[in-house]
KOLROTI-142465 format. One record per residue (C-alpha): x, y, z; residue in three letters. Coordinates in steps of 0.2 Angstrom, whole numbers, padded with zeros to 4 digits, always signed. Example, Ala and Ser with C-alpha at 12.3 -4.5 7.8 and 13.67 -1.06 7.14 Angstrom:
<sites>
+0062-0022+0039ALA;+0068-0005+0036SER;
</sites>
This chain:
<sites>
+0002-0057-0092UNK;+0006-0049-0109UNK;-0009-0058-0117UNK;-0021-0052-0103UNK;-0014-0034-0106UNK;-0018-0035-0124UNK;-0035-0041-0121UNK;-0039-0027-0109UNK;-0032-0014-0121UNK;-0044-0021-0135UNK;-0059-0020-0123UNK;-0055-0002-0119UNK;-0052+0003-0137UNK;-0069-0005-0141UNK;-0077+0006-0127UNK;-0069+0021-0135UNK;-0075+0016-0152UNK;-0093+0015-0146UNK;-0092+0032-0137UNK;-0086+0040-0153UNK;-0100+0032-0163UNK;-0113+0037-0151UNK;-0107+0055-0149UNK;-0105+0058-0168UNK;-0120+0048-0173UNK;-0112+0038-0188UNK;-0107+0020-0187UNK;-0091+0017-0196UNK;-0080+0002-0200UNK;-0065-0002-0189UNK;-0052+0006-0200UNK;-0062+0020-0208UNK;-0057+0038-0202UNK;-0068+0050-0194UNK;-0070+0067-0203UNK;-0076+0083-0196UNK;-0095+0085-0199UNK;-0108+0096-0191UNK;-0101+0097-0173UNK;-0114+0086-0165UNK;-0100+0081-0153UNK;-0100+0098-0145UNK;-0086+0111-0145UNK;-0087+0115-0163UNK;-0085+0098-0172UNK;-0070+0086-0173UNK;-0052+0094-0173UNK;-0037+0085-0180UNK;-0033+0076-0163UNK;-0051+0070-0162UNK;-0050+0062-0180UNK;-0036+0051-0175UNK;-0041+0032-0174UNK;-0046+0027-0157UNK;-0032+0015-0156UNK;-0020+0030-0158UNK;-0030+0040-0145UNK;-0029+0026-0133UNK;-0010+0024-0135UNK;-0008+0043-0132UNK;-0019+0042-0116UNK;-0008+0028-0109UNK;+0007+0040-0108UNK;-0002+0054-0099UNK;-0002+0057-0080UNK;-0018+0057-0071UNK;-0017+0076-0069UNK;-0015+0078-0088UNK;-0029+0066-0091UNK;-0041+0076-0080UNK;-0036+0092-0090UNK;-0039+0083-0106UNK;-0056+0078-0101UNK;-0061+0096-0098UNK;-0057+0101-0117UNK;-0073+0094-0125UNK;-0088+0083-0122UNK;-0080+0069-0132UNK;-0064+0069-0122UNK;-0074+0070-0106UNK;-0083+0054-0111UNK;-0067+0045-0115UNK;-0058+0050-0099UNK;-0073+0046-0088UNK;-0075+0029-0096UNK;-0074+0016-0081UNK;-0065+0003-0092UNK;-0051+0015-0095UNK;-0047+0017-0076UNK;-0050-0001-0072UNK;-0037-0004-0085UNK;-0025+0008-0077UNK;-0028+0000-0060UNK;-0024-0017-0066UNK;-0009-0011-0076UNK;-0001+0001-0062UNK;-0005-0007-0046UNK;+0009-0020-0046UNK;+0021-0005-0048UNK;+0015+0005-0034UNK;+0027+0006-0018UNK;+0013+0009-0005UNK;-0005+0007-0001UNK;-0015+0011+0015UNK;-0032+0009+0023UNK;-0039+0024+0014UNK;-0033+0020-0003UNK;-0035+0001-0005UNK;-0046-0002-0020UNK;-0061-0013-0020UNK;-0052-0029-0025UNK;-0069-0039-0028UNK;-0073-0027-0042UNK;-0056-0027-0049UNK;-0054-0045-0049UNK;-0069-0047-0061UNK;-0062-0048-0079UNK;-0062-0032-0088UNK;-0073-0040-0101UNK;-0087-0041-0088UNK;-0087-0022-0087UNK;-0101-0012-0096UNK;-0102+0006-0101UNK;-0115+0007-0087UNK;-0102+0002-0074UNK;-0108+0010-0058UNK;-0091+0008-0049UNK;-0081+0024-0050UNK;-0064+0017-0055UNK;-0057+0034-0059UNK;-0060+0039-0040UNK;-0052+0023-0035UNK;-0037+0026-0045UNK;-0034+0044-0039UNK;-0036+0038-0021UNK;-0024+0023-0023UNK;-0010+0030-0034UNK;+0004+0036-0023UNK;+0007+0051-0034UNK;-0011+0057-0032UNK;-0015+0051-0015UNK;-0010+0067-0006UNK;-0020+0078-0018UNK;-0035+0067-0016UNK;-0037+0065+0003UNK;-0048+0079+0010UNK;-0041+0090+0023UNK;-0046+0086+0041UNK;-0062+0093+0048UNK;-0060+0109+0058UNK;-0062+0100+0075UNK;-0048+0088+0071UNK;-0037+0102+0067UNK;-0041+0111+0083UNK;-0038+0094+0093UNK;-0021+0092+0084UNK;-0016+0110+0088UNK;-0020+0107+0107UNK;-0010+0091+0107UNK;+0005+0100+0100UNK;+0004+0112+0115UNK;+0007+0097+0127UNK;+0025+0091+0129UNK;+0025+0072+0127UNK;+0038+0058+0127UNK;+0044+0051+0111UNK;+0032+0039+0103UNK;+0037+0020+0104UNK;+0034+0007+0091UNK;+0035-0012+0093UNK;+0043-0020+0077UNK;+0041-0038+0074UNK;+0039-0051+0059UNK;+0048-0063+0049UNK;+0056-0050+0038UNK;+0067-0046+0052UNK;+0074-0064+0053UNK;+0073-0072+0036UNK;+0082-0060+0025UNK;+0100-0061+0019UNK;+0102-0043+0025UNK;+0097-0037+0042UNK;+0085-0022+0041UNK;+0089-0018+0059UNK;+0108-0018+0056UNK;+0107-0007+0041UNK;+0096+0005+0051UNK;+0109+0006+0065UNK;+0123+0010+0053UNK;+0114+0023+0042UNK;+0116+0039+0051UNK;+0113+0049+0035UNK;+0095+0041+0034UNK;+0090+0038+0052UNK;+0102+0045+0065UNK;+0103+0035+0081UNK;+0100+0046+0096UNK;+0103+0033+0110UNK;+0098+0017+0118UNK;+0086+0020+0132UNK;+0088+0011+0148UNK;+0070+0008+0152UNK;+0064-0010+0153UNK;+0047-0018+0149UNK;+0046-0034+0159UNK;+0064-0039+0154UNK;+0063-0033+0136UNK;+0074-0019+0132UNK;+0064-0003+0126UNK;+0075-0002+0110UNK;+0084+0011+0101UNK;+0079+0030+0098UNK;+0080+0037+0081UNK;+0079+0055+0074UNK;+0067+0058+0059UNK;+0071+0074+0049UNK;+0083+0080+0062UNK;+0069+0085+0074UNK;+0057+0071+0078UNK;+0063+0057+0090UNK;+0055+0040+0091UNK;+0059+0024+0098UNK;+0058+0006+0091UNK;+0057-0009+0101UNK;+0062-0024+0091UNK;+0054-0041+0096UNK;+0063-0056+0089UNK;+0055-0073+0090UNK;+0070-0081+0098UNK;+0089-0078+0101UNK;+0101-0074+0088UNK;+0109-0091+0086UNK;+0093-0100+0083UNK;+0087-0086+0071UNK;+0102-0088+0061UNK;+0102-0107+0060UNK;+0083-0106+0055UNK;+0087-0093+0041UNK;+0102-0104+0034UNK;+0091-0120+0035UNK;+0076-0111+0029UNK;+0065-0118+0043UNK;+0053-0110+0055UNK;+0057-0108+0073UNK;+0046-0109+0088UNK;+0042-0090+0093UNK;+0044-0086+0111UNK;+0032-0071+0108UNK;+0017-0081+0106UNK;+0009-0097+0112UNK;+0000-0106+0097UNK;-0016-0115+0097UNK;-0028-0122+0084UNK;-0046-0115+0083UNK;-0058-0130+0085UNK;-0070-0123+0073UNK;-0059-0117+0058UNK;-0044-0127+0061UNK;-0033-0111+0059UNK;-0019-0106+0071UNK;-0023-0094+0084UNK;-0010-0085+0094UNK;-0009-0078+0111UNK;+0004-0066+0118UNK;+0017-0071+0130UNK;+0015-0060+0147UNK;+0030-0049+0143UNK;+0024-0045+0126UNK;+0007-0041+0133UNK;+0016-0027+0143UNK;+0025-0021+0127UNK;+0008-0020+0118UNK;+0001-0010+0132UNK;+0015+0003+0132UNK;+0018+0007+0113UNK;+0010+0019+0102UNK;+0010+0009+0086UNK;+0017-0006+0077UNK;+0029-0010+0063UNK;+0027-0028+0055UNK;+0041-0033+0043UNK;+0035-0046+0031UNK;+0047-0055+0019UNK;+0042-0049+0002UNK;+0054-0059-0009UNK;+0043-0068-0022UNK;+0040-0086-0018UNK;+0048-0086-0001UNK;+0031-0087+0009UNK;+0019-0102+0009UNK;+0000-0100+0012UNK;+0002-0107+0029UNK;+0015-0094+0033UNK;+0004-0080+0027UNK;-0010-0087+0038UNK;+0001-0087+0053UNK;+0007-0069+0050UNK;-0011-0063+0049UNK;-0015-0072+0065UNK;+0000-0065+0074UNK;-0004-0047+0069UNK;-0022-0049+0075UNK;-0015-0055+0092UNK;-0003-0040+0094UNK;-0018-0028+0089UNK;-0031-0035+0101UNK;-0041-0021+0108UNK;-0038-0027+0125UNK;-0020-0021+0124UNK;-0024-0004+0118UNK;-0035+0007+0107UNK;-0038+0002+0089UNK;-0033+0020+0083UNK;-0014+0014+0085UNK;-0007+0013+0068UNK;+0001-0002+0059UNK;+0015+0000+0047UNK;+0019-0015+0036UNK;+0036-0015+0029UNK;+0036-0026+0014UNK;+0054-0030+0014UNK;+0067-0038+0002UNK;+0085-0040+0005UNK;+0091-0032-0011UNK;+0084-0021-0025UNK;+0083-0026-0043UNK;+0078-0040-0055UNK;+0089-0053-0046UNK;+0077-0050-0031UNK;+0059-0050-0037UNK;+0046-0044-0025UNK;+0028-0047-0021UNK;+0018-0031-0025UNK;+0013-0021-0009UNK;-0005-0023-0014UNK;-0003-0042-0014UNK;+0005-0041+0003UNK;-0010-0031+0010UNK;-0022-0045+0003UNK;-0013-0060+0010UNK;-0011-0051+0027UNK;-0030-0047+0026UNK;-0027-0030+0032UNK;-0044-0024+0027UNK;-0051-0034+0041UNK;-0042-0023+0054UNK;-0050-0009+0063UNK;-0033+0000+0065UNK;-0026+0012+0052UNK;-0013+0003+0042UNK;+0000+0006+0027UNK;+0010-0006+0017UNK;+0027+0001+0011UNK;+0039-0007+0000UNK;+0056-0007+0008UNK;+0074-0014+0004UNK;+0085-0019+0019UNK;+0101-0016+0010UNK;+0097+0002+0006UNK;+0082+0007+0017UNK;+0073+0012+0001UNK;+0055+0017+0006UNK;+0058+0016+0025UNK;+0057+0035+0028UNK;+0040+0036+0018UNK;+0034+0023+0030UNK;+0041+0031+0046UNK;+0033+0048+0040UNK;+0016+0040+0039UNK;+0018+0031+0055UNK;+0023+0047+0065UNK;+0008+0057+0057UNK;-0004+0043+0062UNK;+0003+0043+0080UNK;-0002+0061+0082UNK;+0015+0069+0078UNK;+0014+0086+0069UNK;+0026+0086+0054UNK;
</sites>
């Protein structure tokens, strides 16, 4: 990985050197300094900062925030050309994506373009990687997303005038059952993060309707947890690191592709018709999920979100969950989780949020997104 980063840095620096040579008109050797001349670069010639070697300029740029980079690009023609260079933002995407804690259906970058080696990029690259970065970076995402059209704002206002029941979400997935720390148990015992407001008595075809929580001391919501089997079998499977037969689905094999297909049990069908959205908890501990398990997870999500059970506008929150936080529990980046779950193939709005079962780190960010996409005004 370090070798790849160094190669990518060298390629970006090479682009910078070409830009400088083009704007200031004189081809120089790699280590020969630039000196102020006749101002052909615009803005009155080269200043002291401009005359630094491009390697030093690149190093300084790597420490700046996206907002500072955009400001720097407005200072001169030269810096605008550097900051708008596609290879720079492609480098930033490749460097920073593994560190981001969330990604959603609006901010997911074009992975096909990114997976091409940086050396394949050219100065005439048509892809706007700067826009991709600003849309995808969690720190910039809220600033980038445009405000809603006027008609959507009016619709949201009218909905807010109607008193509705608390939204309900079905929560399922292997991360509920295979981690050393139970996410649900931590949620039930963390009143300072998500206070429990009560256990509802409504039943959906024999399945309890779950537990009601309070978000930000004012918004109630209900989570119905769907486990694959009973507690004893789940614990045995976790300790023995084996899969259990899920009672939520019936599994078949597609005759053409050979891939597994899942169909919901009748009581789960009733749940899917009744809820306002879904929470899928995946096991994000590095090396714990096989390719077969990933394919199975994708098929189960598709089965739950089938249009026959409800509108495709219902949101899906994916909690990319580990038991603990820190180097002793390395995690799969949320972008990789979105890839292996093939979320870009879903018509529903979705978000992947890094979460830790032990501390509930990241959970509130995911719940905020889920409530907003369920029509709750926050």
